[in-house]
N, C-alpha and C positions, 0 to 999 in steps of 0.2 A: 337205766341207772348204771352207774359204774361201781365196780367192786373197789372198796378202799383198802382192803386187806385188814381192816379193823375187826377183831373178833367180837362176838356178842358179849363175852365176859369183860373184855377191856372197855367196851362201850358202856356197859352197865356200871363198872367201877368209876369211869369218868363222870357219868351222870349222877352217881351217888354223892358227888361233891357239891351238888346243888341241894341246899336245905329246903325242905318243903313241909307244908302242913300235911296232916293225914286226914283223909276223908273216907266216909262210907257212902257209897252210891246205893240207893234203895229203890225198889220198885215192887209192884204188886201185880200178880197174874192170877186171876180168879180169887181164891181165898188164901193163896200163898204169898207171904211176905219174903222178900229176898234182899240180901245186902252183900256188898263186896267192898273190901278195903282198896282204896286207890290213892296214889299220890299224884297221878297225872290229871290234875284239875287246874283250870286257868280261867280267869275272867277274859272275855273277848271284847265286849262293848258295853258302854253305859247307856247309850241311846241307840237302839233299843237295848234292854238289859239281856245280854247273852253270855253264856258260859260254855265251856267245852270240857268233856271228860273223854279220856282215851282208855279203851277197854280191849284187852287181849282177846283175839278171836277164839281162843281155847277156853275162855272163862264161861261159866254157866250164865253169868249176868249178860254176856254178849248175846247169846241166843234169846234171852228174855227180852232185852231191849229192842231186838229186831222184830218182835211180835207186833203185828198191826194193831192189836187191841191194847197194847201197852203204849199209851200216848204221853205219859208223864213219868218222870223219875225225880228222886230226891238226892240232894247232896248235903251231907252232914259233916261239918268241920269239927273234928274231935277235940275235946279239952284235954289238958295235961293229965287228968285223972282217968282217962278212958283208954289207956293202953290195952287193957284186956279186951275191949270191944274191937280194936284194930286187929288183934290176934284172932279173935273169934271169927271175924269175917274174912280173914286172910287164910283160913283153912286150918286153924288151930283152935277149934271150938271149945268153949266152956259150956256150962249149962244154959240152955235157951232161955230159961226163965230169968236170967240175969240181964237180958237185953231190955233196956228201958224204952220199948216201942211206944209211940203215940201216932195218931193219924191226923193229917190235915186234909180235909175233903177226900178221905179215902186213901190217901197215899201214906205209906208208912215212913216215919221219920224216927230219929234216935234222940230221945230226951237227954238233957244234960250236955249236949254239944254246944260248942262256941257259936256256931251258926248253922242254920238250916235254910235250904233253898228248895223250892218246888219248881220244876222246870217242865215245860211242854217240849217234846221232841221237835226240833226245828229242821235239822238236817243230819244226815248220816253219811259219813265220808270214809271210804276204805283207805287205809294208809299202812301198807306193809302188813305186819302181823297183828296190827291193831285196827280198831274202827274208832273214828272220832264221832262222838255224839254231841251235836251242838244243841243247847237247850235255851229256850226263851224263858226267863225267870218270871214267874207269875206271883210268887210269894217269897218273902225272906224274913228272917228273924235272927237276932244275934244277942250275945251277952258280952260282957267285958272280961270274962274268964280267960286264963292263959291257954293257948293251943298246945296240942301235942305236935312235936316236930320230928321229922325223919331226916337223918344225915349219915352218910357212909354206912348204911345198912343197920342203923341203930336208932332207937327212940331217944329223944332229948326233950328237955323242958326249957322254956325261956327263964331268964332270971338268974 
C-alpha cells in the first residue's frame, strides 16, 4: 500500500460526513453477554443474506468474535430513543440493569431496537487496524420506529 499523507484524524473527519445508523454488535461467551457500539455495518448480499461488521482489533469484541466457540453474533439497529445504550456500549456505561436484553436461541439481543439480526460467522477478513466479520443472517426482526443516526460525531434523529 502507498502512504497517502492523509492523517487518521483527517480521514476520520472526512468519514464523519457519512450519516449512518447506530448498531450494537452482541455476542455471548459462556455465561457472559457482551455488546459493542458500531456504525461500521453494511448489507452485503440479499441472496444469500449476508452482512458485514468492521471491528477494531483493539476492541474487546474483536477478541470475543475470534473465539472458535463463538459461532454467532447479533446486530441491533438502535432506535431514536436508545442513545443511552449506544453510549453504554461505547465505553460510557450506565447501570447494567437498564440494558433491555433478550435472547433468541441463546444469543443476546437488545430489546426496543429498530431491527435485530442473528448472524452465523461466515468469514473473517483482516483489513488494516480492523477485522471484517461477514455474517450469514439466520434470523431478522424489525419495527417501523425511527432509527438513531450518527453524523459528524453527534447523534441525530430523523424527522
